N, C-alpha and C positions, 0 to 999 in steps of 0.2 A: 504494500500500500504506500501511496505517497500522500503525505499530510502537509498542509500549510498551517503553521502555528503562529499566532500573533504574539509578539514580544513587545508589549506596550512600554514606551519610553526606554528602550534598550540603549545602553551606552556602548561605545566601541569596545571597552573592556568586557562588558557583559556579553556582547556578541562573540568575542574571542573565547571567552570561558565556555559558552554554550557550544560553540563549534568544537573546541578541544574535548569537552565532555562527551559529545555525541560521536565524534570520530573514534573515540576509544572503545566504543561498544561494537562487538563483532556482528550483532544482528542488524546494525545500521549500514545500509549500502551507499547512501548518498546524503550529504548535508550541504546546504548553502544558506547563508544568512544574508539578508538584505536589510541593512540598517536603515536605509532611506524609507522603506515601506514597513519597517519594524516587523518583519516576518522571517520565519525559518521554514525552509522546504526540506522535508526529510522523507527518504524512501527507506522502508524497513518492514520487517515482518512483525514488529512489536505493535501493540495497540496504541491508539492515540493517547490514552491515559498514561501508559508507561513512558512514552516519549515526553509528554508534558511533565511527568514526575522527575525524569532525568534532568530536564532543563531547570526545574525549580530547585533541584538539589544544589545548583551552583548559585542560587540566590537571585535568579532572574524570573520575573513574572511571566507566565505563559497562559494563553487562552486557547 
């Protein structure tokens, strides 16, 4: 599945932390963060909730 997750008010540091966190997970195939639109696009076999939880673990809000 490919998910687009909103990262409200994400900073450059927050975006980098999210990208690093998600790229370290074997079940995630693709990650891109667009800070200008405050979104993360993630391709994975994990559920939306699992991806959102991984993002929130680094202290970034995710919807």
